Every structure is written in structure tokens, then in C-alpha cells.
DRENMARVO-438198 format. One line per 8 residues: number of its first residue (from 1); their letters; for each residue x, y, z of N, C-alpha, C. Coordinates in Angstrom, 3 decimals, decimal comma. Layout:
% DRENMARVO-438198
NUM) a) X Y Z X Y Z X Y Z ~ ...;
//
This chain:
% DRENMARVO-438198
1) mtgrppra) 0,837 -1,200 0,000 0,000 0,000 0,000 0,877 1,257 0,000 ~ 0,381 2,293 -0,643 1,106 3,564 -0,677 0,628 4,448 0,463 ~ 1,299 5,587 0,627 0,914 6,535 1,680 -0,105 7,540 1,230 ~ -0,647 7,401 0,005 -1,544 8,435 -0,515 -2,878 8,506 0,220 ~ -3,543 7,367 0,537 -4,826 7,485 1,252 -4,728 8,232 2,568 ~ -3,713 7,946 3,439 -3,624 8,735 4,683 -3,463 10,226 4,420 ~ -2,623 10,564 3,377 -2,456 11,997 3,090 -3,772 12,623 2,642 ~ -4,558 11,843 1,831 -5,850 12,353 1,385 -6,780 12,578 2,563;
9) lrsdardn) -6,743 11,640 3,512 -7,598 11,795 4,690 -7,179 13,029 5,487 ~ -5,888 13,216 5,633 -5,431 14,396 6,373 -5,840 15,671 5,651 ~ -5,768 15,659 4,329 -6,183 16,834 3,564 -7,670 17,084 3,738 ~ -8,492 16,039 3,678 -9,930 16,195 3,880 -10,226 16,735 5,275 ~ -9,529 16,189 6,258 -9,758 16,649 7,630 -9,373 18,112 7,782 ~ -8,268 18,491 7,164 -7,835 19,891 7,236 -8,850 20,808 6,556 ~ -9,350 20,378 5,404 -10,351 21,178 4,698 -11,618 21,312 5,529 ~ -12,061 20,199 6,133 -13,269 20,248 6,969 -13,080 21,183 8,155;
17) relilaaa) -11,898 21,147 8,727 -11,623 22,011 9,884 -11,723 23,484 9,493 ~ -11,148 23,830 8,339 -11,212 25,221 7,892 -12,641 25,631 7,550 ~ -13,402 24,722 6,951 -14,807 25,022 6,653 -15,592 25,265 7,937 ~ -15,328 24,451 8,941 -16,035 24,601 10,218 -15,683 25,935 10,869 ~ -14,407 26,293 10,872 -13,991 27,549 11,506 -14,577 28,756 10,785 ~ -14,580 28,714 9,447 -15,165 29,826 8,690 -16,659 29,939 8,966 ~ -17,340 28,802 9,006 -18,775 28,820 9,297 -19,037 29,315 10,711 ~ -18,202 28,911 11,660 -18,383 29,333 13,046 -18,255 30,841 13,185;
25) ravfsaeg) -17,258 31,423 12,515 -17,093 32,886 12,593 -18,322 33,601 12,031 ~ -18,835 33,094 10,909 -20,002 33,728 10,292 -21,235 33,591 11,171 ~ -21,455 32,397 11,716 -22,651 32,154 12,527 -22,565 32,906 13,854 ~ -21,420 32,863 14,514 -21,275 33,576 15,779 -21,434 35,080 15,583 ~ -20,961 35,588 14,453 -21,103 37,016 14,170 -22,560 37,396 13,985 ~ -23,323 36,529 13,310 -24,722 36,848 13,006 -25,653 36,541 14,165 ~ -25,389 35,453 14,890 -26,350 34,962 15,884 -25,834 34,965 17,316 ~ -24,558 35,281 17,520 -23,998 35,250 18,860 -23,495 33,869 19,232;
33) lnapmrei) -22,894 33,783 20,418 -22,278 32,526 20,841 -23,303 31,467 21,227 ~ -24,568 31,846 21,340 -25,600 30,863 21,671 -26,091 30,097 20,446 ~ -25,554 30,390 19,296 -25,962 29,681 18,085 -25,692 28,186 18,249 ~ -26,604 27,337 17,796 -26,416 25,891 17,971 -25,299 25,342 17,106 ~ -24,626 24,324 17,619 -23,541 23,679 16,876 -24,051 23,057 15,581 ~ -25,280 22,554 15,583 -25,824 21,942 14,373 -25,931 22,960 13,233 ~ -26,227 24,204 13,568 -26,302 25,238 12,543 -24,922 25,487 11,940 ~ -23,896 25,449 12,767 -22,536 25,632 12,264 -22,153 24,467 11,358;
41) arragvgp) -22,510 23,245 11,763 -22,217 22,079 10,925 -22,950 22,184 9,589 ~ -24,206 22,617 9,633 -24,976 22,755 8,399 -24,350 23,798 7,488 ~ -23,944 24,944 8,061 -23,337 26,002 7,256 -22,002 25,546 6,655 ~ -21,275 24,707 7,394 -19,986 24,224 6,903 -20,132 23,086 5,902 ~ -21,320 22,487 5,823 -21,530 21,375 4,909 -20,949 20,068 5,410 ~ -20,877 19,921 6,739 -20,381 18,677 7,327 -21,427 18,151 8,308 ~ -21,283 16,917 8,701 -22,189 16,340 9,677 -21,808 16,730 11,092 ~ -22,760 16,661 12,027 -22,441 16,978 13,422 -21,304 16,136 13,982;
49) atlyrhfp) -21,236 14,860 13,573 -20,165 14,004 14,077 -18,797 14,532 13,660 ~ -18,694 15,029 12,426 -17,430 15,595 11,955 -17,068 16,834 12,754 ~ -18,061 17,671 13,012 -17,797 18,887 13,786 -17,280 18,530 15,174 ~ -17,964 17,609 15,851 -17,575 17,269 17,223 -16,264 16,494 17,267 ~ -15,910 15,845 16,175 -14,615 15,164 16,141 -13,482 16,190 16,160 ~ -13,684 17,306 15,488 -12,671 18,359 15,481 -12,756 19,232 16,731 ~ -13,979 19,535 17,161 -14,195 20,450 18,287 -15,218 19,824 19,236 ~ -14,765 19,112 20,259 -15,692 18,397 21,149 -16,664 19,305 21,894;
57) tkealvte) -16,306 20,567 22,103 -17,171 21,500 22,824 -17,269 22,815 22,066 ~ -18,321 23,563 22,342 -18,448 24,890 21,728 -17,330 25,798 22,210 ~ -16,932 25,647 23,464 -15,835 26,452 23,997 -14,573 26,266 23,169 ~ -14,269 25,027 22,809 -13,083 24,755 21,989 -13,226 25,384 20,610 ~ -14,425 25,346 20,057 -14,654 25,922 18,729 -14,517 27,441 18,765 ~ -15,113 28,084 19,748 -15,033 29,544 19,854 -13,579 29,980 20,031 ~ -12,864 29,279 20,899 -11,476 29,638 21,163 -10,632 29,544 19,905 ~ -10,786 28,442 19,161 -9,999 28,254 17,941 -10,421 29,235 16,847;
65) aftdqmha) -11,717 29,512 16,760 -12,217 30,389 15,701 -11,648 31,798 15,817 ~ -11,381 32,242 17,040 -10,951 33,626 17,231 -9,539 33,742 17,803 ~ -8,743 32,693 17,660 -7,359 32,753 18,131 -6,557 33,809 17,381 ~ -6,721 33,867 16,063 -5,982 34,870 15,282 -6,359 36,280 15,710 ~ -7,637 36,507 15,980 -8,076 37,836 16,402 -7,490 38,200 17,770 ~ -7,386 37,194 18,661 -6,790 37,471 19,970 -5,321 37,826 19,823 ~ -4,604 37,119 18,955 -3,196 37,460 18,712 -3,075 38,865 18,123 ~ -3,986 39,214 17,210 -3,964 40,557 16,624 -4,205 41,610 17,697;
73) cqtivdeg) -5,104 41,324 18,629 -5,393 42,255 19,728 -4,144 42,479 20,572 ~ -3,427 41,407 20,877 -2,206 41,529 21,672 -1,148 42,344 20,926 ~ -1,061 42,142 19,611 -0,091 42,898 18,815 -0,408 44,393 18,836 ~ -1,694 44,729 18,734 -2,114 46,134 18,780 -1,709 46,762 20,109 ~ -1,954 46,052 21,194 -1,624 46,582 22,524 -0,118 46,762 22,666 ~ 0,659 45,795 22,171 2,119 45,905 22,251 2,619 47,125 21,476 ~ 2,032 47,393 20,313 2,432 48,565 19,533 2,091 49,856 20,279 ~ 0,949 49,862 20,947 0,595 51,040 21,736 1,572 51,279 22,871;
81) ladpdpwh) 1,978 50,203 23,562 2,933 50,329 24,659 4,292 50,802 24,166 ~ 4,645 50,412 22,935 5,954 50,777 22,404 6,011 52,216 21,893 ~ 4,873 52,866 21,752 4,854 54,241 21,249 5,496 55,168 22,279 ~ 6,455 56,007 21,874 7,083 56,915 22,838 6,123 57,956 23,409 ~ 5,034 58,223 22,716 4,004 59,137 23,208 2,840 58,290 23,718 ~ 2,695 58,119 25,023 1,670 57,194 25,536 0,245 57,602 25,176 ~ -0,036 58,897 25,075 -1,386 59,308 24,687 -1,649 58,929 23,231 ~ -0,674 59,091 22,370 -0,820 58,662 20,984 -0,977 57,139 20,919;
89) gfrlvier) -0,183 56,419 21,720 -0,300 54,964 21,749 -1,663 54,515 22,252 ~ -2,196 55,214 23,254 -3,520 54,882 23,776 -4,583 55,077 22,704 ~ -4,511 56,194 21,993 -5,482 56,460 20,933 -5,397 55,390 19,840 ~ -4,180 55,011 19,483 -4,000 53,982 18,467 -4,660 52,677 18,890 ~ -4,495 52,311 20,155 -5,090 51,066 20,652 -6,610 51,113 20,552 ~ -7,226 52,201 20,993 -8,682 52,314 20,924 -9,162 52,222 19,480 ~ -8,519 52,967 18,591 -8,931 52,973 17,180 -8,828 51,585 16,558 ~ -7,694 50,939 16,747 -7,454 49,671 16,057 -8,208 48,502 16,689;
97) icelharn) -8,398 48,545 17,999 -9,171 47,464 18,626 -10,636 47,574 18,223 ~ -11,166 48,775 18,175 -12,552 48,936 17,727 -12,712 48,431 16,294 ~ -11,750 48,749 15,433 -11,839 48,280 14,050 -11,702 46,767 13,970 ~ -10,804 46,190 14,766 -10,652 44,727 14,795 -11,963 44,059 15,166 ~ -12,631 44,576 16,177 -13,909 43,996 16,605 -14,987 44,220 15,558 ~ -14,966 45,368 14,892 -15,973 45,632 13,868 -15,816 44,696 12,677 ~ -14,584 44,328 12,351 -14,343 43,422 11,226 -14,641 41,967 11,575 ~ -14,689 41,657 12,849 -14,905 40,283 13,303 -16,004 40,295 14,361;
105) ggftaafm) -17,257 40,318 13,866 -18,388 40,542 14,760 -18,451 39,594 15,940 ~ -18,143 38,324 15,739 -18,234 37,380 16,848 -17,123 37,513 17,860 ~ -16,044 38,210 17,512 -14,908 38,308 18,421 -15,254 39,082 19,686 ~ -16,106 40,085 19,554 -16,488 40,842 20,752 -17,129 39,926 21,781 ~ -18,065 39,086 21,346 -18,720 38,160 22,264 -17,720 37,183 22,857 ~ -16,797 36,686 22,022 -15,795 35,748 22,520 -14,874 36,415 23,539 ~ -14,437 37,634 23,247 -13,530 38,354 24,143 -14,194 38,617 25,490 ~ -15,490 38,899 25,483 -16,189 39,256 26,706 -16,655 38,044 27,503;
113) safpdavd) -16,600 36,863 26,922 -17,108 35,675 27,589 -16,038 35,044 28,460 ~ -16,484 34,391 29,505 -15,578 33,703 30,422 -15,583 32,219 30,096 ~ -14,462 31,707 29,603 -14,318 30,290 29,310 -13,326 29,710 30,307 ~ -13,799 29,056 31,354 -12,878 28,630 32,412 -11,817 27,637 31,954 ~ -12,109 26,845 30,909 -11,136 25,843 30,463 -10,253 26,340 29,327 ~ -10,571 27,492 28,763 -9,782 28,022 27,646 -8,650 28,861 28,214 ~ -7,613 28,188 28,682 -6,554 28,861 29,420 -5,849 29,888 28,544 ~ -5,493 29,507 27,320 -4,746 30,417 26,458 -5,574 31,650 26,107;
121) faagraya) -6,860 31,456 25,830 -7,718 32,577 25,461 -7,885 33,524 26,642 ~ -8,152 32,968 27,822 -8,314 33,801 29,012 -7,018 34,535 29,333 ~ -5,881 33,870 29,138 -4,594 34,518 29,404 -4,357 35,659 28,423 ~ -4,738 35,460 27,173 -4,579 36,519 26,183 -5,419 37,731 26,514 ~ -6,646 37,497 26,956 -7,509 38,619 27,331 -6,948 39,347 28,549 ~ -6,494 38,581 29,555 -5,944 39,208 30,756 -4,701 40,030 30,422 ~ -3,871 39,511 29,514 -2,670 40,249 29,099 -3,057 41,562 28,424 ~ -4,036 41,509 27,537 -4,464 42,717 26,836 -4,990 43,758 27,814;
129) lrsiaela) -5,809 43,348 28,763 -6,388 44,303 29,702 -5,337 44,882 30,646 ~ -4,409 44,038 31,105 -3,326 44,551 31,962 -2,462 45,546 31,209 ~ -2,169 45,239 29,955 -1,323 46,122 29,159 -2,013 47,455 28,901 ~ -3,316 47,409 28,640 -4,056 48,661 28,417 -4,097 49,486 29,702 ~ -4,215 48,812 30,853 -4,188 49,541 32,118 -2,849 50,242 32,309 ~ -1,754 49,579 31,941 -0,434 50,197 32,060 -0,298 51,365 31,091 ~ -0,782 51,179 29,860 -0,722 52,261 28,882 -1,560 53,448 29,342 ~ -2,716 53,167 29,930 -3,561 54,247 30,441 -2,851 55,008 31,556;
137) rrakdagg) -2,147 54,285 32,429 -1,411 54,959 33,505 -0,373 55,917 32,930 ~ 0,343 55,459 31,903 1,356 56,309 31,288 0,704 57,528 30,622 ~ -0,418 57,303 29,944 -1,095 58,408 29,265 -1,622 59,431 30,269 ~ -2,051 58,975 31,436 -2,474 59,911 32,486 -1,294 60,726 32,982 ~ -0,166 60,035 33,235 1,023 60,743 33,732 1,500 61,779 32,725 ~ 1,308 61,495 31,435 1,737 62,435 30,391 0,738 63,573 30,207 ~ -0,407 63,487 30,855 -1,393 64,561 30,779 -2,356 64,461 29,626 ~ -2,312 63,373 28,864 -3,220 63,252 27,726 -4,551 62,619 28,070;
145) lrpdfvvd) -4,548 61,634 28,957 -5,759 60,889 29,310 -6,352 61,434 30,595 ~ -7,662 61,587 30,609 -8,316 62,114 31,806 -8,057 61,181 32,992 ~ -7,889 61,725 34,183 -7,424 60,929 35,326 -8,443 59,930 35,850 ~ -9,718 60,071 35,510 -10,715 59,151 36,058 -11,044 58,006 35,100 ~ -10,266 57,834 34,046 -10,460 56,679 33,167 -10,097 55,403 33,923 ~ -10,921 54,367 33,733 -10,638 53,037 34,277 -10,820 52,017 33,153 ~ -10,229 50,852 33,320 -10,275 49,836 32,265 -11,710 49,415 31,976 ~ -12,583 49,464 32,977 -13,988 49,126 32,729 -14,606 50,047 31,674;
153) dlililma) -14,044 51,247 31,523 -14,530 52,127 30,459 -14,239 51,523 29,089 ~ -13,124 50,819 28,970 -12,824 50,142 27,712 -13,843 49,029 27,454 ~ -14,246 48,329 28,515 -15,274 47,296 28,358 -16,562 47,913 27,829 ~ -16,918 49,087 28,349 -18,101 49,793 27,845 -17,958 50,105 26,358 ~ -16,779 50,553 25,963 -16,537 50,890 24,556 -16,687 49,655 23,677 ~ -16,125 48,538 24,101 -16,221 47,308 23,311 -17,660 46,824 23,214 ~ -18,399 46,921 24,301 -19,797 46,501 24,273 -20,602 47,373 23,316 ~ -20,377 48,682 23,374 -21,112 49,588 22,494 -20,674 49,405 21,038;
161) nggirats) -19,380 49,266 20,826 -18,873 49,064 19,469 -19,397 47,753 18,884 ~ -19,532 46,732 19,739 -20,064 45,448 19,283 -21,528 45,514 18,890 ~ -22,217 46,568 19,312 -23,624 46,714 18,964 -23,857 47,384 17,618 ~ -22,779 47,766 16,926 -22,943 48,412 15,619 -23,516 47,407 14,630 ~ -24,587 47,773 13,976 -25,197 46,945 12,937 -25,213 47,749 11,647 ~ -24,680 47,182 10,594 -24,574 47,904 9,327 -24,915 46,971 8,184 ~ -25,152 47,560 7,026 -25,566 46,781 5,868 -24,393 46,100 5,174 ~ -23,161 46,501 5,490 -21,993 45,890 4,872 -20,821 45,986 5,835;
169) patavaas) -19,813 45,115 5,687 -18,629 45,213 6,548 -17,937 46,565 6,450 ~ -17,877 47,136 5,248 -17,220 48,433 5,087 -17,948 49,521 5,865 ~ -19,280 49,481 5,848 -20,055 50,466 6,594 -19,852 50,291 8,097 ~ -19,776 49,035 8,536 -19,545 48,767 9,957 -18,197 49,321 10,400 ~ -17,169 49,142 9,578 -15,847 49,649 9,923 -15,855 51,180 9,948 ~ -16,516 51,803 8,979 -16,593 53,264 8,963 -17,301 53,794 10,209 ~ -18,394 53,134 10,581 -19,119 53,552 11,787 -18,266 53,347 13,031 ~ -17,502 52,256 13,057 -16,640 51,978 14,207 -15,546 53,035 14,336;
177) rrfaalai) -14,996 53,469 13,220 -13,956 54,501 13,274 -14,505 55,815 13,829 ~ -15,715 56,165 13,425 -16,324 57,400 13,942 -16,612 57,261 15,441 ~ -17,115 56,087 15,817 -17,402 55,853 17,228 -16,128 55,917 18,065 ~ -15,027 55,323 17,553 -13,758 55,358 18,278 -13,274 56,796 18,443 ~ -13,448 57,606 17,401 -13,036 59,010 17,492 -13,833 59,746 18,563 ~ -15,126 59,467 18,642 -15,961 60,096 19,672 -15,538 59,635 21,069 ~ -15,229 58,341 21,187 -14,799 57,816 22,482 -13,479 58,450 22,915 ~ -12,531 58,537 21,993 -11,237 59,136 22,316 -11,411 60,587 22,738;
185) rsfeaspd) -12,288 61,305 22,047 -12,539 62,697 22,429 -13,045 62,795 23,865 ~ -13,867 61,846 24,266 -14,397 61,887 25,636 -13,339 61,512 26,673 ~ -12,292 60,772 26,259 -11,243 60,361 27,189 -10,136 61,404 27,333 ~ -10,114 62,369 26,445 -9,017 63,328 26,460 -9,107 64,252 27,656 ~ -7,993 64,454 28,309 -7,947 65,338 29,480 -8,057 66,792 29,047 ~ -8,725 67,586 29,887 -8,808 69,019 29,652 -8,990 69,688 31,008 ~ -8,585 70,959 31,131 -8,632 71,602 32,448 -10,011 71,638 33,077 ~ -11,062 71,750 32,259 -12,402 71,888 32,832 -13,247 70,632 32,630;
193) asplppaa) -12,606 69,481 32,463 -13,365 68,246 32,242 -14,138 67,887 33,509 ~ -15,435 67,685 33,367 -16,244 67,275 34,517 -15,998 65,797 34,799 ~ -16,149 65,374 36,053 -15,883 63,974 36,381 -16,911 63,041 35,749 ~ -16,468 61,837 35,473 -17,375 60,822 34,951 -18,268 60,299 36,064 ~ -19,396 59,692 35,715 -20,192 58,989 36,738 -19,366 57,875 37,363 ~ -19,758 57,399 38,538 -18,992 56,327 39,185 -18,825 55,130 38,259 ~ -17,646 54,518 38,295 -17,364 53,375 37,434 -18,144 52,155 37,907 ~ -18,677 51,425 36,949 -19,362 50,165 37,251 -18,407 49,022 36,972;
201) slapaipr) -18,475 47,986 37,795 -17,640 46,811 37,590 -18,326 45,900 36,590 ~ -17,761 45,802 35,395 -18,371 45,039 34,311 -17,630 43,727 34,139 ~ -18,307 42,625 34,448 -17,707 41,308 34,266 -17,643 40,975 32,793 ~ -16,617 40,222 32,348 -16,514 39,843 30,930 -17,503 38,750 30,571 ~ -18,778 39,125 30,464 -19,817 38,157 30,127 -20,820 38,824 29,204 ~ -21,484 38,003 28,409 -22,478 38,508 27,474 -23,834 38,548 28,171 ~ -24,512 39,712 28,209 -25,848 39,754 28,811 -26,823 38,889 28,029 ~ -27,626 38,144 28,773 -28,603 37,274 28,123 -29,743 38,105 27,551;
209) rvpgpppr) -30,067 37,828 26,295 -31,152 38,551 25,633 -32,335 37,614 25,491 ~ -33,458 38,045 26,013 -34,679 37,241 25,943 -35,578 37,826 24,869 ~ -35,796 37,085 23,771 -36,640 37,654 22,707 -38,071 37,831 23,172 ~ -38,656 38,951 22,850 -40,048 39,213 23,198 -40,977 38,715 22,114 ~ -42,274 38,750 22,370 -43,232 38,298 21,355 -43,230 39,250 20,165 ~ -43,498 38,752 18,970 -43,537 39,633 17,801 -44,677 40,632 17,925 ~ -44,484 41,843 17,392 -45,557 42,840 17,490 -46,782 42,398 16,690 ~ -47,953 42,702 17,220 -49,202 42,353 16,539 -49,511 43,409 15,485;
217) aavpagpg) -49,924 42,940 14,343 -50,274 43,862 13,269 -51,570 44,592 13,607 ~ -51,592 45,889 13,322 -52,803 46,668 13,562 -53,882 46,269 12,558 ~ -55,131 46,184 13,021 -56,257 45,847 12,156 -56,981 47,130 11,776 ~ -56,933 47,506 10,501 -57,579 48,768 10,120 -59,095 48,689 10,276 ~ -59,657 49,823 10,652 -61,110 49,893 10,775 -61,735 49,872 9,381 ~ -62,809 49,198 9,229 -63,478 49,125 7,924 -64,759 48,343 8,043 ~ -65,502 48,260 6,993 -66,765 47,524 7,058 -66,538 46,039 7,234 ~ -67,224 45,447 8,202 -67,148 44,005 8,429 -68,310 43,324 7,738;
225) pagtrv) -68,561 42,083 8,117 -69,691 41,370 7,531 -71,006 42,103 7,786 ~ -71,835 42,050 6,817 -73,175 42,641 6,920 -73,104 44,136 7,156 ~ -72,033 44,799 6,683 -71,959 46,255 6,752 -71,604 46,812 8,099 ~ -71,225 45,978 9,102 -70,841 46,512 10,423 -69,447 47,052 10,350 ~ -69,059 47,841 11,377 -67,709 48,380 11,477 -66,940 47,528 12,467 ~ -65,611 47,296 12,183 -64,802 46,513 13,101 -63,642 47,368 13,575;
//
């Protein structure tokens, strides 16, 4: 026997894995992390057994689907820390992280979720938040960032930025850039800046959304049976 069948199987498995990851990113972006695994398998064109063979849990699938985005987030933060002007570096981080999240709709939900077994993902998020806190401290010392900024304010920005809904990815990115500019303007220190409201402690979790009943259509008044009005 030759080695070709095993190589073909490995190629098929690799292709299926990439199809699953691409489908997962699309489904999580459109429907959130509560989307069923069967829907992801259907979108990828594979059976549920194939999906679970590659990713035994949804946590494993989410972590793998957004690993590249987490690495990109860490790179953005490192570039901000390396900037000799900490206020400029802080602004760069806000702008680029908002755009990263806008381009990858499901990443916001993944970043904000707590996966107790996803050690690498949780470590990446903790590193990013610690680094941003250090960059914020430097920007405050340099006089660029208002002194009452806290990292939870960044969580607010990510949550709000994640709520952008647009008709195309390009429109979403454009809206995110404008939103980031508005956020940065609010963070800038000035002599007469009024204090912010008390900071709220925001846990990295997605708020549960309970769908309400569909609205009832209005029934126009008009003649009913036998000439009556309804």
C-alpha cells in the first residue's frame, strides 16, 4: 500500500476544519455565541459528528475560531505600549481594537465571555487588559488621558462598538472609526473636564437577551360582515 490514502484523509480533515472555523465565525457574528452547533455544521456542509470530532465543545470551537483575532489584539496593545508618546499609543489602541472587533463581529462576544477551560484565550484577554491599564497609567502621567479613566470604560466601549449593525462590513468599519473618534474625544484630558459617573464593575460576560413576542399587526377599521364596522 502507498501513503496516498492517509495523506488524502489528512487533507480532507484539514479542509473540513477550515470550513467549520469559517462557518463558526459567520454564525457567531450573526447569531452570537448561543448559536447551535448543528447550525454551524450545516453552514460548513459537514455532519455533526465531523464537527464534534474536530471540536468536542463549543468552547473549543469559539477559542480556535478567534485565536488569530486574539493574537492581533495583543499585537495592537504591544504597539501602543511601544509608542514613545503614551497618549498617541492609547489612541491607536482604541482605534485599532474597535476596528478589529468591527471586522470580526463574533470576536467581541468571545472576548467578553468567560471560558474557564480556555486557558490560552483567558490569558490573552488578561494580558491585553493589563497592558491597556499600564498604557492608560502612562497616558495619564503624560497629561493626555483624563485621570478618572478606568479599564472598565474600555469594556463599555467594546460593548457599544459590538452593537454596531450595518448593511456591509465596510459600513460597519466606517461607523466603528467614527465611534472610536468620539470615544477618544471623551477620554481626552482638559482643564475643565467634569468627572465621569462612578465606574461600574463590568464582568466579561455577554448579557442574556430574551426575545419578546412579535408585534401584533394593527387591524384597520373598515366595514365588516353585513356592513358593520370593526
